[in-house]
C-alpha positions in Angstrom: -21.9 57.9 10.8 -23.2 56.2 7.9 -26.6 55.5 8.4 -26.0 51.7 6.5 -23.4 51.2 9.4 -25.8 52.3 12.4 -28.8 49.9 10.4 -25.9 47.2 10.5 -24.9 47.9 14.2 -28.5 47.7 15.2 -29.4 44.7 13.4 -26.3 42.9 14.7 -27.5 43.8 18.0 -31.0 42.7 17.5 -29.7 39.4 16.4 -28.1 39.1 19.7 -30.6 40.0 21.8 -32.5 37.5 20.1 -30.0 35.0 20.6 -29.5 35.6 23.9 -33.2 35.5 24.6 -33.5 31.8 23.4 -30.7 30.5 25.1 -32.2 31.8 28.2 -35.7 30.4 27.5 -34.2 26.4 26.7 -32.4 26.9 29.9 -35.5 27.8 31.6 -37.3 24.6 29.9 -34.4 22.8 30.7 -35.0 23.2 34.7 -38.4 22.6 34.2 -37.9 19.7 32.7 -35.1 18.8 35.6 -38.0 19.2 38.3 -40.6 17.6 36.2 -38.1 14.1 36.4 -37.5 14.6 40.0 -41.5 14.2 40.5 -41.5 11.4 38.2 -38.6 9.4 40.0 -40.0 10.1 43.5 -43.4 9.5 42.7 -43.0 6.0 41.6 -43.0 4.9 45.2 -42.1 5.3 49.3 -40.3 2.1 49.1 -38.7 3.5 45.8 -35.5 1.3 45.7 -37.8 -1.6 44.8 -38.5 0.2 41.5 -35.0 1.1 40.9 -34.2 -2.2 38.7 -37.4 -1.5 37.1 -36.4 2.1 35.9 -33.3 0.9 34.9 -34.8 -2.0 32.5 -36.8 0.7 30.9 -34.0 2.8 29.8 -33.0 5.4 32.5 -29.7 5.9 33.7 -29.1 5.0 37.2 -26.8 8.7 37.3 -30.0 10.3 36.4 -32.3 8.7 39.0 -29.3 9.6 41.8 -28.6 12.9 40.5 -32.5 14.4 40.3 -33.5 13.1 43.5 -32.7 15.7 45.8 -34.6 18.0 43.9 -37.9 17.4 45.7 -36.2 19.1 48.9 -36.3 22.3 47.2 -39.3 24.3 48.4 -42.1 25.3 46.2 -41.1 28.8 45.6 -37.6 28.5 45.4 -38.1 26.1 43.0 -40.0 29.0 41.0 -37.9 31.0 41.1 -35.2 28.0 39.9 -37.5 27.5 36.5 -37.9 31.1 35.8 -34.2 32.0 35.8 -33.0 28.5 34.5 -29.8 26.9 35.8 -27.8 23.8 34.9 -28.1 20.3 36.3 -24.4 20.8 38.2 -25.1 24.3 39.5 -28.6 23.0 41.1 -26.6 19.6 42.5 -24.0 22.7 44.1 -26.7 24.3 45.7 -28.0 21.3 47.7 -24.8 21.0 48.6 -24.2 24.4 50.0 -24.6 25.6 53.6 -28.0 27.7 55.0 -26.2 31.1 54.0 -24.6 30.0 51.0 -28.2 29.2 49.7 -29.6 32.2 50.8 -27.0 34.5 48.7 -27.5 32.2 46.1 -31.5 33.2 46.0 -30.5 36.5 46.2 -28.2 36.6 43.5 -30.6 34.3 41.2 -33.4 36.7 41.9 -31.3 39.8 40.9 -29.3 38.7 38.1 -31.7 35.8 36.9 -28.6 33.6 36.1 -26.9 31.5 38.3 -23.7 29.3 37.9 -21.7 26.9 39.8 -18.8 29.3 40.2 -21.2 31.8 42.2 -22.4 29.1 44.0 -18.8 28.1 45.2 -17.9 31.4 46.1 -21.0 32.1 48.4 -19.9 28.6 50.2 -16.4 30.0 50.2 -17.7 33.4 51.4 -19.8 31.5 54.2 -16.8 29.8 55.6 -15.0 32.7 56.4 -17.3 34.1 58.4 -16.8 31.0 60.5 -12.8 30.5 59.7 -11.6 34.5 59.7 -11.4 36.9 56.4 -7.1 36.4 56.3 -7.6 32.7 55.1 -10.3 33.9 52.4 -8.1 36.7 51.0 -5.4 34.1 50.6 -7.8 32.0 48.6 -8.8 34.6 46.6 -5.2 35.9 45.5 -4.2 32.3 44.9 -7.2 32.3 42.3 -6.6 35.5 40.7 -2.7 34.1 40.7 -4.0 30.9 38.8 -6.3 32.8 36.7 -3.7 35.2 35.5 -1.9 31.7 34.8 -4.6 30.6 32.7 -5.4 33.2 30.7 -1.3 33.5 30.0 -1.8 29.8 28.7 -4.9 30.4 26.8 -3.2 32.9 24.8 0.1 30.8 24.1 -1.9 28.0 23.5 -4.3 30.0 20.8 -1.3 31.5 19.2 0.3 27.7 18.6 -2.7 26.8 17.0 -4.0 29.6 15.1 -0.3 30.4 13.8 0.2 26.5 12.2 -3.5 26.5 11.4 -2.6 29.7 9.0 0.8 28.0 7.9 -1.0 24.9 7.3 -2.9 26.5 4.8 -0.1 27.5 3.3 1.6 24.7 2.6 -1.3 23.1 1.2 -1.9 25.5 -1.4 2.0 25.6 -2.2 1.6 21.6 -2.4 -1.8 22.8 -5.2 0.0 24.8 -7.2 1.9 23.8 -10.2 6.0 23.9 -9.8 6.4 27.1 -11.8 3.8 29.4 -9.7 5.0 28.1 -6.1 8.1 30.7 -5.8 5.4 33.2 -4.9 3.9 31.4 -2.0 7.5 31.0 -0.6 7.9 34.2 1.6 4.4 34.3 2.7 5.6 30.3 4.1 8.4 31.8 5.5 6.7 34.7 7.5 4.0 32.5 8.5 6.8 30.1 9.8 8.6 32.5 11.6 5.3 33.5 13.7 4.6 30.4 14.4 8.1 29.4 15.5 7.5 32.2 18.2 4.8 31.0 19.5 6.2 27.2 19.6 9.0 28.4 21.3 7.4 30.1 23.9 5.3 27.3 25.0 7.5 24.4 24.7 10.8 26.3 25.5 13.7 23.0 25.1 10.9 20.6 24.3 12.4 19.4 21.1 15.3 16.5 20.9 17.4 16.3 18.0 15.9 15.2 14.6 18.3 12.4 14.5 16.4 10.7 17.5 13.3 10.9 15.9 12.0 7.5 15.8 13.9 6.7 19.0 11.9 9.3 20.7 8.6 7.8 19.3 9.4 5.0 21.1 8.8 6.1 24.2 7.1 9.1 24.1 5.3 10.0 21.1 4.4 13.8 22.0 8.0 14.0 22.4 8.3 12.6 18.7 5.9 15.2 17.4 7.7 17.9 19.3 10.9 17.3 17.2 9.4 16.8 14.0 7.1 20.1 14.0 10.2 22.2 15.8 12.6 20.8 12.9 9.6 22.1 10.3 9.6 25.4 11.8 13.1 26.1 11.8 13.9 25.2 8.1 10.6 26.9 6.9 11.5 30.0 8.8 15.1 29.7 7.3 13.5 29.6 3.5 15.5 26.0 3.3 13.4 24.8 0.7 12.8 24.8 -3.0 10.2 24.0 -5.1 9.4 21.1 -2.6 8.6 21.2 0.8 11.0 19.7 2.9 10.7 16.0 3.8 13.2 13.5 5.0 13.0 9.5 4.0 14.6 6.1 3.0 15.3 8.2 -0.4 17.6 10.8 0.9 20.0 8.6 2.8 19.6 5.4 1.0 23.7 4.6 0.4 23.4 4.5 4.4 20.8 1.6 4.7 21.2 -2.3 4.1 19.2 -3.9 1.2 16.2 -5.0 2.2 15.2 -2.6 4.8 14.2 0.7 3.3 10.4 -0.7 3.2 10.5 -0.1 6.7 11.8 3.5 6.8 9.0 6.3 6.9 9.6 9.6 5.8 8.9 12.0 7.4 7.4 15.1 6.0 6.8 19.2 7.3 3.2 19.1 5.9 2.3 16.4 8.1 4.1 17.7 11.2 2.5 21.0 10.9 -1.0 19.3 10.2 -0.6 17.6 13.7 0.5 20.7 15.2 -2.6 22.6 13.6 -4.8 19.7 15.2 -6.5 19.8 10.9 -7.4 16.4 9.3 -5.6 15.1 6.5 -6.2 16.9 3.3 -7.1 13.5 1.8 -8.7 11.7 4.7 -7.0 9.2 6.8 -6.7 6.2 4.3 -3.5 4.5 4.7 -2.0 3.1 1.2 0.8 0.7 1.0 3.7 3.0 0.5 5.1 1.0 3.3 5.3 -2.7 3.4 4.1 -4.1 6.9 7.1 -5.4 9.5 4.9 -8.5 10.3 4.9 -10.6 6.9 1.6 -13.2 5.9 3.4 -16.9 5.1 2.1 -18.0 1.3 2.9 -21.4 -0.4 2.4 -22.3 -4.3 1.3 -25.2 -5.3 2.2 -25.2 -9.0 4.6 -22.5 -9.2 6.0 -22.7 -13.2 9.2 -20.4 -13.6 7.8 -18.3 -10.4 5.8 -15.8 -11.9 2.5 -15.7 -9.3 5.5 -16.3 -6.3 7.0 -13.3 -7.7 3.9 -11.3 -7.1 3.2 -12.3 -3.8 6.6 -11.6 -2.7 6.7 -8.2 -3.6 3.3 -7.5 -1.6 5.2 -8.7 1.5 4.3 -12.3 2.2 6.8 -14.5 2.7 7.4 -17.5 0.9 7.4 -20.8 2.6 7.4 -23.2 -0.3 6.8 -24.0 -3.8 5.8 -26.9 -6.1 5.9 -28.0 -9.4 6.1 -31.3 -11.3 8.0 -29.8 -13.8 11.8 -30.3 -12.3 13.2 -27.7 -14.9 10.9 -25.0 -13.5 12.0 -25.8 -10.2 15.6 -25.6 -10.8 14.4 -21.8 -12.6 13.2 -21.0 -9.2 15.7 -22.6 -6.9 18.4 -20.7 -9.1 17.0 -17.4 -8.4 15.8 -17.7 -5.0 17.0 -20.5 -2.6 15.5 -19.4 -0.1 11.7 -20.4 -1.4 12.2 -24.3 -0.9 11.6 -25.7 -4.1 10.5 -28.8 -4.9 10.0 -30.3 -8.0 6.9 -33.1 -6.5 3.3 -32.9 -8.2 0.4 -32.1 -6.0 -1.8 -34.7 -8.3 0.3 -38.0 -8.3 2.8 -37.3 -4.7 -0.3 -35.3 -2.9 1.3 -37.5 0.8 5.1 -35.8 0.0 3.6 -32.6 -0.4 1.6 -32.7 2.3 4.9 -33.3 4.8 6.9 -30.7 2.8 4.1 -27.7 3.8 4.5 -29.4 7.4 8.0 -29.2 7.5 8.1 -25.6 6.3 5.7 -24.6 8.4 7.6 -26.0 11.6 9.7 -23.1 13.1 13.1 -23.7 14.7 11.6 -24.3 18.1 9.5 -26.8 16.7 6.2 -25.3 16.9 3.8 -25.1 14.2 2.7 -21.9 12.1 -0.3 -20.9 10.1 -0.5 -20.3 6.7 -2.6 -17.0 5.2 -2.3 -17.6 1.5 -2.3 -21.1 -0.7 -1.5 -20.3 -4.5 -1.2 -22.3 -7.9 -1.6 -22.1 -11.3 -4.2 -24.6 -12.5 -5.0 -24.3 -16.2 -4.6 -26.4 -19.5 -0.9 -26.2 -20.7 0.8 -26.2 -24.2 4.2 -27.6 -23.2 5.1 -30.7 -25.0 6.5 -32.1 -21.5 4.7 -35.1 -20.3 4.8 -33.8 -16.5 2.4 -31.3 -16.8 -0.7 -33.5 -18.8 -3.2 -33.2 -15.4 -6.5 -31.9 -16.1 -7.4 -28.4 -13.9 -10.3 -30.0 -12.6 -7.9 -32.7 -11.0 -5.3 -30.1 -9.7 -8.6 -28.2 -7.9 -9.0 -31.3 -6.3 -5.6 -32.3 -5.1 -5.5 -28.5 -3.7 -8.9 -28.7 -2.0 -7.6 -31.4 0.4 -4.2 -29.7 1.2 -7.1 -26.7 1.9 -8.9 -29.1 4.1 -5.7 -30.0 5.9 -4.1 -26.6 6.7 -6.9 -24.2 6.7 -5.3 -21.7 5.3 -7.0 -17.7 5.7 -6.8 -17.2 2.2 -6.4 -18.8 -1.3 -6.1 -18.0 -5.3 -5.8 -20.1 -8.0 -4.8 -18.9 -11.5 -7.0 -21.0 -14.3 -8.7 -19.8 -17.4 -12.1 -19.1 -18.9 -11.7 -22.1 -20.8 -11.8 -23.9 -17.3 -14.4 -22.2 -15.7 -16.9 -22.1 -18.5 -17.3 -25.5 -18.0 -20.0 -26.0 -15.3 -20.2 -29.2 -14.3 -16.7 -29.4 -12.8 -16.6 -26.2 -11.6 -19.8 -26.3 -9.8 -18.5 -29.3 -7.7 -15.3 -27.4 -7.1 -16.7 -24.7 -5.7 -19.3 -26.3 -3.3 -16.6 -28.2 -2.5 -14.7 -25.0 -0.9 -17.7 -23.4 0.2 -18.5 -26.3 2.4 -15.0 -25.9 3.6 -16.0 -22.7 5.3 -14.5 -20.5 2.3 -16.6 -18.0 0.4 -14.8 -18.3 -3.4 -15.0 -15.5 -6.1 -14.3 -15.4 -9.6 -12.0 -12.5 -10.4 -11.2 -11.8 -14.6 -8.5 -8.6 -14.6 -8.6 -6.3 -17.4 -4.8 -6.8 -18.0 -4.3 -3.6 -19.9 -5.1 -1.9 -16.8 -2.3 -3.4 -15.1 -0.2 -2.5 -18.3 0.0 -6.4 -19.5 -0.4 -6.2 -23.4 -3.2 -9.2 -23.2 -6.8 -8.9 -24.1 -9.3 -9.9 -21.8 -11.1 -12.1 -24.2 -8.3 -14.5 -24.4 -9.6 -17.7 -23.5 -6.7 -19.8 -22.4 -4.3 -16.9 -21.4 -2.4 -16.9 -18.7 -4.0 -14.2 -16.1 -7.4 -14.1 -17.1 -9.2 -15.5 -15.0 -8.5 -16.8 -10.7 -10.6 -18.6 -8.6 -10.0 -16.3 -5.0 -11.4 -17.7 -1.8 -11.2 -16.5 2.1 -12.2 -17.8 5.5 -16.5 -16.9 6.0 -15.4 -14.5 8.6 -13.0 -12.6 6.8 -15.3 -12.4 3.1 -17.2 -9.2 3.6 -13.6 -7.5 4.2 -12.3 -8.7 1.1 -12.2 -6.1 -1.8 -11.1 -7.5 -5.2 -8.6 -5.4 -6.7 -9.6 -2.3 -8.2 -7.5 0.1 -10.7 -8.9 3.5 -11.2 -6.1 4.5 -13.3 -5.0 1.9 -16.1 -1.5 2.1 -16.4 -2.1 1.2 -20.5 1.0 1.2 -22.2 1.9 0.7 -26.2 4.1 -2.2 -26.8 6.9 -0.5 -28.6 6.9 1.4 -24.6 7.0 -2.1 -22.8 9.7 -3.7 -24.9 11.9 -0.8 -25.3 15.1 -1.8 -23.6 14.0 -5.6 -24.0 13.9 -5.5 -27.9 16.8 -2.4 -28.5 18.8 -2.3 -25.6 22.3 -1.3 -27.8 20.5 1.7 -29.4 21.9 5.6 -28.4 19.6 7.1 -25.6 20.7 10.0 -23.8 22.7 10.3 -21.3 21.3 10.6 -18.0 21.8 11.0 -14.6 24.1 8.2 -14.0 26.1 8.4 -16.9 29.8 8.7 -15.8 31.4 9.8 -19.5 33.5 12.1 -19.7 32.9 12.6 -23.3 30.7 11.3 -26.3 31.5 8.0 -28.1 31.6 8.5 -31.8 28.5 6.9 -33.3 29.3 4.4 -36.1 27.5 4.1 -39.3 26.6 0.5 -38.1 25.1 2.4 -34.6 23.2 4.9 -36.9 21.6 1.9 -39.0 20.6 0.3 -36.1 19.6 3.1 -34.7 17.3 4.2 -37.5 16.3 0.1 -37.7 15.2 1.0 -33.7 13.9 4.3 -34.2 11.5 2.7 -37.0 9.8 -0.5 -35.1 9.4 2.2 -31.8 8.3 4.7 -33.5 7.2 5.2 -37.6 9.1 5.2 -40.7 8.7 7.7 -43.8 7.9 6.0 -47.0 7.5 8.2 -50.2 6.6 10.9 -48.4 4.1 9.0 -46.3 5.0 8.3 -42.6 3.8 5.2 -41.2 3.1 4.9 -37.9 5.2 1.6 -36.4 2.7 -1.4 -35.1 4.5 -1.6 -31.9 3.2 2.1 -31.4 -0.2 1.4 -32.8 -1.1 -1.4 -30.7 -1.5 -2.2 -27.0 -2.4 -5.9 -26.8 -1.3 -9.2 -28.3 -3.2 -12.6 -29.1 -3.2 -15.1 -26.3 -0.2 -16.6 -25.8 -1.8 -19.8 -24.8 -3.3 -20.1 -28.4 -0.8 -21.7 -31.0 2.2 -19.6 -30.8 4.0 -23.1 -29.1 1.8 -25.3 -32.1 4.3 -28.7 -32.6 4.0 -31.1 -35.3 5.9 -34.6 -35.2 7.0 -36.6 -38.3 9.9 -39.4 -38.7 13.5 -38.6 -40.3 16.1 -40.5 -41.3 18.7 -40.6 -38.6 21.7 -38.6 -40.5 18.5 -35.6 -41.3 18.2 -34.7 -37.8 21.0 -33.2 -35.4 22.6 -35.4 -33.7 22.6 -33.0 -30.3 18.5 -33.2 -31.0 18.1 -37.1 -31.6 17.8 -38.2 -27.9 15.7 -35.2 -27.2 13.6 -35.6 -29.7 13.0 -39.9 -29.0 12.3 -38.8 -25.0 9.7 -36.5 -26.4 8.3 -38.6 -29.2 4.5 -39.7 -28.8 5.8 -43.4 -29.6 7.8 -45.3 -28.2 11.0 -45.9 -29.8 10.4 -49.6 -30.3 7.4 -48.4 -32.3 9.2 -47.1 -34.8 9.3 -48.7 -38.2 12.9 -49.3 -39.3 13.5 -49.7 -42.6 16.0 -52.6 -43.9 18.3 -52.4 -46.8 21.8 -53.4 -48.1 24.1 -52.8 -45.8 23.9 -51.3 -42.1 19.7 -50.2 -41.2 18.7 -46.7 -40.9 16.2 -46.1 -38.0 13.8 -43.4 -38.8 14.0 -40.3 -35.6 10.8 -39.1 -34.6 11.2 -35.4 -35.2 9.1 -32.0 -33.6 8.8 -29.4 -35.4 7.1 -25.9 -35.0 3.9 -25.3 -36.6 2.2 -22.3 -36.1 -1.4 -21.8 -37.8 -1.3 -19.0 -40.6 -3.5 -17.2 -39.2 -2.1 -16.6 -35.4 1.3 -16.2 -37.4 -0.5 -13.6 -39.2 -2.0 -11.9 -36.1 1.6 -11.5 -34.7 3.1 -10.5 -37.7 0.7 -7.4 -37.7 1.7 -6.3 -34.6 5.4 -6.5 -35.6 6.7 -9.8 -34.4 7.5 -13.2 -36.2 6.7 -16.3 -33.5 8.1 -18.7 -35.9 11.8 -17.1 -35.2 12.8 -17.9 -32.2 16.2 -16.4 -31.1 18.3 -16.8 -27.8 19.2 -12.8 -27.7 17.9 -9.9 -30.4 20.0 -8.2 -33.0 22.9 -6.6 -31.8 24.7 -3.5 -34.0 26.0 -4.9 -37.3 23.6 -8.0 -37.3 21.3 -8.4 -40.0 18.4 -6.3 -39.0 14.9 -8.0 -39.7 11.5 -6.4 -40.2 9.9 -8.3 -38.0 10.8 -9.1 -34.2 11.8 -12.6 -33.6 10.6 -13.8 -30.1 13.5 -13.9 -27.4 13.3 -14.8 -23.4 13.7 -11.0 -22.8 11.4 -9.8 -25.2 8.7 -12.3 -23.5 10.1 -10.9 -20.1 9.0 -7.9 -20.7 5.5 -8.9 -22.5 4.6 -10.7 -19.6 5.7 -8.0 -16.5 8.4 -10.8 -15.3 12.1 -8.8 -14.5 14.6 -8.8 -16.9 17.0 -10.1 -14.1 14.8 -13.4 -13.7 17.5 -15.6 -15.0 16.1 -18.5 -16.8 19.9 -19.8 -18.3 20.3 -23.3 -16.4 21.6 -26.5 -17.5 20.1 -28.3 -20.6 17.2 -25.6 -21.0 16.6 -25.0 -24.5 15.4 -22.3 -26.1 11.8 -23.5 -26.7 11.7 -24.5 -23.6 12.2 -21.3 -22.1 9.5 -19.2 -24.7 7.4 -22.2 -23.6 7.3 -21.7 -19.7 7.1 -17.7 -20.6 4.2 -18.2 -22.6 2.4 -19.6 -19.5 3.8 -17.5 -17.0 1.5 -15.9 -15.3 1.8 -11.8 -15.0 3.3 -11.1 -11.4 1.5 -8.0 -11.2 -1.7 -9.5 -10.5 -0.8 -12.0 -8.3 0.2 -8.6 -6.6 -2.8 -7.1 -6.4 -4.9 -9.8 -5.5 -1.6 -10.6 -2.6 -2.5 -7.1 -1.4 -6.4 -7.0 -1.4 -6.2 -10.0 0.9 -3.5 -8.8 3.0 -5.6 -5.6 2.9 -8.6 -8.3 4.5 -6.6 -9.8 7.1 -5.5 -7.1 8.3 -7.9 -4.7 8.0 -5.9 -2.2 6.0 -7.5 -0.4 2.8 -6.3 -1.3 -0.4 -4.9 1.4 -2.5 -3.3 -0.2 -5.9 -3.0 3.5 -7.1 -0.7 4.5 -4.7 3.1 5.4 -5.5 4.7 2.1 -6.1 2.1 0.0 -4.9 2.2 -2.5 -8.2 6.0 -2.2 -8.2 7.8 -6.0 -8.7 10.2 -4.9 -5.9 13.2 -7.1 -6.0 14.2 -6.0 -2.1 12.1 -8.9 -1.2 13.6 -11.4 -3.4 17.2 -10.7 -4.1 19.5 -11.7 -0.7 19.7 -8.6 2.2 19.7 -8.2 5.7 16.0 -8.3 6.7 14.3 -5.8 9.1 11.7 -8.3 10.1 14.3 -10.7 11.1 15.7 -8.8 14.0 15.0 -9.4 17.8 13.2 -6.0 18.1 13.0 -4.6 14.4 11.3 -1.2 15.9 14.4 -0.7 17.4 17.0 -1.3 14.6 14.8 0.7 12.2 15.2 3.8 14.7 19.1 3.0 14.5 18.9 2.9 11.2 17.1 6.1 11.0 19.7 8.0 13.4 22.7 6.7 10.8 21.2 7.4 7.8 19.8 11.1 9.0 23.7 11.4 10.3 25.0 11.3 6.7 22.3 13.5 5.5 23.8 17.0 3.9 21.0 18.9 5.3 20.5 22.1 2.7 22.2 25.4 4.2 21.2 28.2 6.0 20.4 31.0 3.2 22.7 33.7 3.9 20.8 37.3 4.8 17.1 37.5 3.2 15.5 34.3 2.0 15.8 33.9 -1.8 12.6 32.9 -3.8 14.0 30.1 -5.9 12.6 29.3 -9.3 11.5 26.0 -10.4 14.9 24.8 -12.2 17.0 25.1 -9.1 15.2 22.3 -7.5 16.1 19.0 -8.8 14.5 17.1 -6.4 12.5 14.8 -8.8 15.6 13.8 -10.8 17.4 13.3 -7.5 14.7 10.5 -6.7 14.6 9.1 -10.0 18.7 8.8 -9.9 18.4 7.1 -6.2 15.8 4.7 -7.6 17.8 3.3 -10.3 21.0 3.7 -8.7 18.9 1.0 -5.8 18.0 -1.3 -8.8 21.7 -1.8 -9.9 22.9 -2.1 -6.7 20.3 -4.9 -5.7 20.7 -6.6 -9.2 24.5 -6.9 -7.8 24.0 -8.4 -5.1 24.4 -12.2 -5.6 24.8 -14.0 -2.2 21.5 -15.3 -0.8 20.4 -14.9 2.9 17.6 -17.3 5.0 14.3 -15.1 5.2 13.9 -16.5 8.7 17.1 -16.1 10.2 17.2 -14.4 13.1 
């Protein structure tokens, strides 16, 4: 034998001997400590019961006092034997319970083997009883013990086989997930073989335990273990048969979305083979146990918006899973827009400053259930900024609106609130200190949140003084203040302006056919279409002049000037009645600063002519140049972008669709109401707060209320989801939401076409053979189209 191996074995043997000696020394020291503790307990006083409360107050557990009190009964000679060999407290207590013969046998065993365990003492006790009761009963007990030992050893071997094989399989699956798609096929065969081994042990241990996978959620309502075993059996079946491609098996609402009613997708959980095998192996999650907002809660908090505008903040709050109980605004046209898009928000044209009593009554009514009970309010919100709109109904100062909101906060005591304002308002320290002090006195912890809008995908500079969405006053009840973490974006969603407005500004450009295209043949591209495509390409990307490539400003810039800084500046001057279009005369008179009676009238021959006040757009030149440098002509206002065959301008006009894209408002948000002029739409959209910021703040507040962990970088965490706003059946409205979700899962799983079982030996698939990512994109796009097609509204509170 090699000398190196001999030395290695000797070294290991010496190491084991040293460890064994160390353990024996520690056990002997433990035994001496037990007897010393017994002496201390017994030596307090003969009437020890008097001092028992004192000993407890000094930190000595009553269990220890009672356990060591009998150790004083052991003679000194026997005690030294115990201290030399070392025994546990359980063995000493078993020794005290034994009879005389069993004690003698125990002492002989300790003297000869220097070790005494509880099972040895129990054997001596049985042997002592056998001498009195007969040998037959002892043999029967020993035979039963041996049978039990055999079953225990087999059960241990099976359990170890299941755990070890599942752990090995889980490790391979984790490595498979971390690899790039093109390198994953090399791990398919090891995963299949490891899954087959794990399945053999699983079937031996849990024979007939697995149930049909379609009952996965139904089982979970009664027996969590049965649900776990069913999911694990299904995962092992798919993996061992090689029924997976470049992605591990998973089943979720995206697989059978056509079988689900709108509004229920968020409630359906996703089953994954990786999670099932992880639970079978008893391993911790690879990325910790942090919960994200991938699935919205079934129990939804409530919210009320005091100054809703066209619904920007309410869109974000609803997308976070809140139930909008009521919304208010002093502008009737803004309320008409909100009511047209979501009738179940209880929109009312009320001013919280001048009509505070009516607002309080409306809030009380919205928080009253059908049974007449009062429900609590979770979040109160509103937009309190200086308005640039010409409408007189928006002339309140922000401080007045903050004061009115404080009365409503004191009346209804919401758990949290957040009010949009501007840096210009916050910079005025005197009123803001008074306002913050008022909310602090009401028991709220108030913070100022100034988001970096480019991190949220909104092309607006953070240094804007009056721009919408730049500053928020966030308050929460003092007890929950430590749990509130203001939104943090670790992976910024910075986008070029061209990517944001692509579909809004150039909807008619030729695009590559996608998965949803059902065209049988390619349409012939006309010369007008080619011209339009070239125009769109130049503005989205770059153009070539004299051999030099000039990048598009829409591609070059990622921010735009302040939307509230001079974009909607107007001047009013008098014109003859004939010079002003008839359609605009009444509006001009209504919106003029001076009443019509005060307008001077020129008199001459014939019929006197009146001077009509006329309002015209007058944007300062420096602001116009800032926007033109980024590719926009803000003096050109249009209802729609140029179409194919129209005159194609050098700079893009401001249209409602472009502004909605820039503010992050969904394109389906309808602004078309009666007597709603184009300039009013543009003014409202320029002042609308980005819904994504309100969504992020609402998620942070929701996490503080529920004790969850906020993760704004999770998939779809900041998506403005129309399923919460558009009509459709609601899972949370059902009498038993869990039962409904289980039935929806069962129905969807039955409609699922499972991957076929491969004939013969498993084939290693390449990355091109699995189109799961493309399929998900197709499903998401189809879901959006399907959602937009729904026009009928349903009350969220209906049972």
